[in-house]
C-alpha positions in Angstrom: 0.0 0.0 0.0 1.0 3.6 -0.6 1.6 5.5 2.6 -0.1 8.7 3.7 -0.1 11.0 6.7 -2.8 10.8 9.3 -3.4 12.7 12.5 -4.1 10.9 15.7 -4.1 7.3 16.6 -5.4 5.3 13.6 -5.6 1.5 13.7 -3.0 0.0 11.5 -0.9 3.2 11.4 2.7 3.5 12.3 4.0 6.4 14.3 7.3 7.9 13.0 9.5 10.9 14.2 9.6 13.8 11.8 12.8 15.8 11.5 13.2 18.8 9.3 15.9 18.3 6.8 17.7 21.5 7.9 18.2 19.9 11.4 20.3 17.3 9.8 22.8 19.7 8.3 25.2 19.8 11.4 25.6 15.9 11.2 25.4 15.3 7.4 26.1 18.6 5.8 24.1 20.1 2.9 22.4 17.5 0.7 23.0 17.8 -3.1 19.8 15.9 -4.0 16.4 16.0 -2.4 14.0 13.3 -3.4 10.5 14.0 -1.9 7.7 11.4 -2.4 5.4 11.9 0.6 1.8 11.6 -0.8 0.6 15.1 -0.6 2.8 16.3 2.4 5.3 18.0 0.1 4.7 21.5 1.4 5.6 20.6 4.9 8.7 18.8 3.9 9.9 21.7 1.7 9.3 24.1 4.6 11.8 22.1 6.6 14.4 22.5 3.9 14.9 26.3 3.6 18.6 26.3 4.4 19.3 23.3 2.2 17.4 24.9 -0.7 19.7 28.0 -0.6 22.4 25.6 -2.0 20.2 24.7 -5.0 20.2 21.0 -4.6 18.9 18.7 -7.4 15.1 18.2 -6.8 13.0 15.1 -7.4 9.6 15.9 -6.2 6.5 13.7 -6.9 3.4 15.7 -6.6 0.0 14.1 -5.8 -2.2 16.9 -7.1 -3.5 20.1 -5.7 -6.3 18.5 -3.7 -4.0 16.1 -1.8 -1.4 18.9 -1.2 -4.2 21.2 0.2 -5.2 18.5 2.8 -1.9 19.2 4.5 -2.3 23.1 4.3 -0.1 23.8 1.3 -0.3 24.3 -2.5 1.8 23.7 -5.6 2.3 27.5 -5.9 3.7 27.6 -2.2 6.1 24.7 -3.0 7.3 26.3 -6.2 7.8 29.6 -4.3 9.7 27.9 -1.5 12.0 26.1 -3.8 12.4 29.3 -5.8 11.5 27.5 -8.9 12.8 30.2 -11.3 16.4 29.2 -10.2 15.9 25.8 -11.8 15.7 24.7 -15.5 
């Protein structure tokens, strides 16, 4: 099954810790590639990558449509603004 984000305790779900990518910089340095496939949660992930995005890493982002992204309080436009899409080809 494809995973997805749920809030609260849902039968059959697995709880995982969430760490913003920027918090990993001190231990691992700046990432040169970001692969994001999070079933609509893209905006939240990208918000946690602001410092990494300054370095203009290669981006591989799978979008699940505007409706899915809106479920998690984001939009495709917000994601494009956060990654500063005009800096990419």
